Phi, psi and omega in degrees: 000164186244127177252125186226149171249140190258148165241177181305136188244135173283138183296153175282119188228129183247138194299146171066202182267016183255020182210153170223157182239120173256093192288127181252103189316075180051042180238147175279113187283148173230079185271169186281144175282163183302122180074002182199177189267334181218159174251123180240350182295143179296139181277147174206162177134233190299147176291163181294156178288333176228159181217138177193181178299153182300125180274172173275131178289161177291148176295160184288335179252116184231129178240133181193178176245148184275135176234123179272139170294150178300321177220129176306140184237144179276117180270331183203139175214106184295342178292342179258017178243177179286350179236088189299314178258142182242150174218147185077212190266130170239130179261133184240124177275139185238006189295339179291336185244339187245125184285169181296335180282352184288143176250341180204160180237145174257118189237156165245117185250124186237138174241133179212166179058037183290144177275341178197168178291149181187200182206159179239141179241131182244133182199165182294134176301132180095351178257169179287144178288127180289157180272048178221186176214164184246326182225130171258138180221157176228167176291149175078004181223161174249127182233143179211157171214151173274139187228133166261121185234133168302151179240158179284173182298335176259020171062058177228155173230154172255140173240116182254120179262117187229175177184196179275223182296333187288344182048070186290156168231155183202155171290136186242130179232130180233120175250144176261128181256322183183193182204164171261139181228148176276358180287109184288351178280349179293139177297146183223163176216167178249172181228149178230114173281143181231167170297124184307139181229129176282110185261347178200137173212108182297337177294345178258014180245176178281000175230077190293333180247124187252156173211148184074208187276135170235129178261136179244124182272116180249009188301326181288337184263328193259345181058235180260022175297148182263342181209163181222160171247124184239156165247116185251126181240134172254130185238124172050062175290149181280337175216168177289157179176205182207160177245135174248127179248131184201163180294131177299134182100343176267160177293138179291124179290153180275053185216190182208163179245324181229129174249144182211155173252171183303130176080357185275138169263124184224125178243139176215145177278138186228131176255119183218148170291158178263138184260211185304130174057034176071031182248152168235152180249142173236124183244120176271115186227166176171170178305317168252121186308117181279156172235131183202160172283136178245133178231134183231124174248137176265127183240342180195159176233156180237136182080194181064235182269011179293143185231355188263143169271161176253129173248122180261127182246170172297139181304136182227118180282125178239355178213129173204108186267009174282151179289152177124184185297335182275357182300128182205149171090331181198156177303150182294152177133161173294145182246142175222135185084191187276142166229142180252134188229139175280141178276154180288169183285002170289345173262113187278165168301142181098346176291142181258337183204165180231156171257123184235159162240118186248129183236134171254132182217149177065036182291147177267348173195163183295152179185200182211160178239134175243132182245133180202168181299140185300333182273358186254170174270159178301126185284355181077024176242187179216154180243318181233127172256127184236162180222172180282139172088010181208144171281137179228119181239152175208148175284146184223133167254118186227136169295153179235160178284168182295338177262021172062057177229153174230156175247134173247120187246115180267121182225177180140175178293148175064025176047066182295153175239145179208149170287142181243137174230131181220134176241140172264132184241357179169184181206165176251136176207147177296141180306142183222166178236124181303134173086353181288149170276122184307138174090352180270303177247318180188180182292141175279150179294132178290152175273151178214149179285150175301139181290132174285151180292130181292148176291142178298140181269153181290155176295145182292139175268142184293146175225154183295139178269151178294156179294149179302151179297142180294151177246170179107200183294142180294144178267166176301157181303129181283159173267136181292146177271345179205150176278112184263006177236142185288160176295157011274004182292124180277163171289148180255000000 
């Protein structure tokens, strides 16, 4: 596993209106594959983007500090190559942006123009492909997630585009946001997970639908923190577009964090520096200026009084409510309302929060999932917004109870039900020193049992993808069929 200390991070931003960023707080995401939770089928298809002798994969235990690039950089865009859509494995070189001291890279991986629904898996070139996935995609939509991936000795990663029987292909975009380094001279920061707090909801203002720049004042919540982790939700946009999140006072990057189509509710976690006077800016943009409700939840801060390190582990599935050999954590079936789940032993005693990837799949109606510590009350925020006919995953930073449990609460109008899949990808814990007696110099490292090998997950079964988004002149703003955000925020 990888233990990292964070400094302020520049958001993962992918150019134009063709990308969204689901920032995974420096965690290797393990999202569900189309129609299923993981992809295990061997990848085949397009040749790699680069070719050389087989490199040495990164070791399984990597320790480093996070360094953000001054500006996120595009490492690969298949739309600018002779093979616009990719299937199977594409190898991406990162040496132009990542130094030799780097042990892992923080990437934003985007899939668009897909021929069928599928998923992408990111891993170090030369290592085995994990039985998880990082990005789920469907036709007619653009999907992305931020990924922390180990890199090979020659600083390369493989991106495998897989799926069910349909063998999907898609345009692939990879941006480099930062890297982990073993260089102890690198500046570092800590992180503090908090009970999620709704810090902005345009639906509760005199301008419920926003377009262009909106500034959100976080000064009362963040103190002298240098960066924050947010969950940003777009609700019922009148046309397709994207949201760019950036520090107020800085130039708006020509990239994006959240992509949406007309009428779509889309939530993504975003890691951003804090700008002037503790503010962040959110800009709603698109070819035709979109208008939509914006909701912002604060889930963590970086720097300031934060004291916890982040430990990134191999993805471990601890919840899958679909029937079959992969069922774990709860009886099979769609879930509605709260369920409480124990975390695996890869999360040690003493951890204060976890990094998760939570996926809703096979929903019978639209709704949302809220994740919080098992001992706490529902914070009235949301983490994953889901719809019928598509897998929807999002990264989550969640506090946990003292007995290492979390609650996943499925809500929405008409009591929606959905299958839930959740992977733990890391945890937060205060820095410790092996062998210390607690309270004398600092906290002693908690003991933990060796992680058991996770059971192999079933291959994803294909599921129908939603129809492509309509083109042409924009239609009037649609009315939502379900409230995908928890009260007191009303549907717009």
